[in-house]
C-alpha positions as CSV (number, residue, x, y, z in Angstrom):
1,M,0.0,0.0,0.0
2,V,2.8,2.4,0.8
3,F,4.4,1.7,-2.6
4,E,1.1,2.5,-4.3
5,K,1.2,6.0,-2.7
6,D,4.8,6.4,-3.6
7,E,4.1,5.5,-7.2
8,R,1.1,7.9,-7.3
9,F,3.3,10.7,-5.9
10,N,6.1,9.9,-8.4
11,G,3.6,9.9,-11.2
12,R,2.2,13.3,-10.2
13,I,5.7,14.7,-10.2
14,I,6.3,13.5,-13.7
15,V,3.0,14.8,-15.0
16,E,2.7,18.0,-13.1
17,V,6.3,19.1,-12.9
18,L,8.7,17.4,-15.3
19,A,6.3,17.3,-18.2
20,T,5.2,20.9,-17.9
21,H,8.4,22.7,-17.0
22,R,11.7,23.1,-18.8
23,F,14.7,23.4,-16.4
24,D,17.8,25.1,-17.6
25,S,19.9,23.7,-14.8
26,A,19.9,21.1,-12.0
27,Q,19.6,24.0,-9.6
28,G,16.2,24.9,-11.1
29,L,15.0,21.4,-10.5
30,E,16.4,21.3,-7.0
31,T,14.5,24.5,-6.2
32,T,11.2,23.4,-7.7
33,L,10.9,19.9,-6.3
34,P,10.9,20.9,-2.6
35,R,8.2,23.5,-3.4
36,Y,6.2,20.9,-5.2
37,V,6.5,18.5,-2.3
38,W,5.4,21.2,0.1
39,S,2.4,22.1,-2.1
40,Y,1.5,18.4,-2.5
41,N,1.6,17.7,1.2
42,D,0.0,20.9,2.5
43,H,-2.3,22.2,-0.2
44,L,-3.4,19.5,-2.7
45,P,-6.4,17.5,-1.4
46,Q,-6.3,13.8,-2.3
47,R,-9.4,11.8,-3.2
48,A,-7.8,8.7,-1.5
49,L,-7.6,10.7,1.7
50,R,-11.2,11.7,1.6
51,H,-10.3,15.0,0.0
52,S,-7.9,16.0,2.7
53,T,-4.3,17.0,2.2
54,P,-1.6,14.4,3.3
55,M,-0.6,16.7,6.2
56,V,-4.2,17.0,7.5
57,A,-4.7,13.3,7.1
58,M,-1.6,12.6,9.1
59,K,-2.5,15.0,11.8
60,N,-6.0,13.5,12.1
61,G,-4.5,10.0,12.3
62,M,-2.2,11.1,15.1
63,L,-5.2,12.6,17.0
64,R,-7.1,9.4,16.6
65,I,-4.2,7.5,18.1
66,I,-3.9,9.9,21.0
67,R,-7.6,9.6,21.7
68,L,-7.4,5.8,21.6
69,F,-4.6,5.9,24.2
70,D,-6.6,8.3,26.4
71,I,-9.6,5.9,26.2
72,L,-7.4,2.8,27.0
73,S,-5.6,4.5,29.9
74,G,-8.4,6.3,31.5
C-alpha cells in the first residue's frame, strides 16, 4: 500500500512538474521539487484521503491514536 502511494506521488511529479516545465539547470529542478512536495503535502487534497491533504490526514490520524490511548488508559 505504501508503494502505491509512492508511485502515485512519483507519477504526479512526472505529469505536473517534469512534463510541464523546462529546467535550464539542475539548480532549477532542485529549487522546484521541494516547493512541489510542500504544495502536494499541504495544499493538494487527495481523493484517496477523503479530499484532505496528506498533512491534514496525518494530523487527524495522530489525533485518533492519542484519543485511543486516552480511552485505554483512562
